[in-house]
N, C-alpha and C positions, 0 to 999 in steps of 0.2 A: 781591873787594870789600874795602875797608878794614875792619879789625876782624873780618873773616870768618875764623873758625878752622875748619879741617877737623877733624872729629871722627873718631876711629878707628871708632866704631860708627855706622853709618848708621841714621837713623830710618826706620821703616816708611813714614811719610808723607813724600812727596817734595814738591817745589815745587808750589804751587797754580796752577790754571788758572781762568780766569773762565768763569762759566756763569750762566744765568738762575736766579733764586732765588725761593723761597717762604718767607715768614716763619713761624717756629714758636717757641714758648716752652717751656722745660723747666726743671725743678728738679733740682739736683744735690746730692748729699751733700757735707758739708764736706770729707771726705777726698778724694772724687773731684775736687772743685774745686781743692784744693791740688795734686793730682797733675797735673791738666790745666794748671794755671798753670805748674808746673815744665816740663811738656812744651812750652808756648809759649816759655819761656825757652831750652830746649834747641834748639828749632826755629830761633830767632833766631840762636843761636850757630852752629848747623850750616850754615844757608843764608845768613846775613847779611841776613835778611829778617824784621824784627820784625812779627808779626801778632797781632791780638787773638784771644782764645780763640774768640769767636763766628765768626771767619773760618776757624779751623782745624777746628772741630767738624764741619761738613758733610763735609769731606774725610776726616776720621777715621771718621765713620760710613759713608761710602761705601767706604773701604778695608776696614772690618769686614765689610760686606755682600758685597763682592767676594771676600773670603777665606773666607766661610762656604759650604762646599761643598753642604750640605743646602739652604740657601736658594737657591743658584744652580741646583740641580737642579729645585727647585719652581718657580722663576721660568721656567726653560726649558719645563717641562711646561705651565704656564699660558699662556705665549706660544703654544706649539704648539696648544693647545686653541682659543685665540682665532682663530688662523690657519685652523684646520679649519672653524670656524663661518662664516668669511667676514666681509666688512665689515658693519657695522651697517646696517640699513635706513635709507634716506634719503627723507624725505617729498618732497624736491624733485628726485628722480631722474627724468630725462626719459624713461626707458624704461618707467616705470610708467604704466599706463593709468588715466585718471581715470574714475570711475563716471559714467554719464550723468545 
């Protein structure tokens, strides 16, 4: 891409992919906001793709969660427990007999 400079150090956050979203609001410290703003600038320089901070934050949070081994273990344990319990009861299940 024109103006796209290849940086020697790759950012942890790679190019973004589209996915369905849910709106959240959060408050940042001034220091964190300055650093995140710098990150968006570095992201644009690295990938030639200028993004708003609000576009990068979900991917940054996802990358953080994916890299947290304790969280990933807990997530796997909870998913296994849900699978062991089976699907939730469904009132419209045709196999359930109706009382007379």
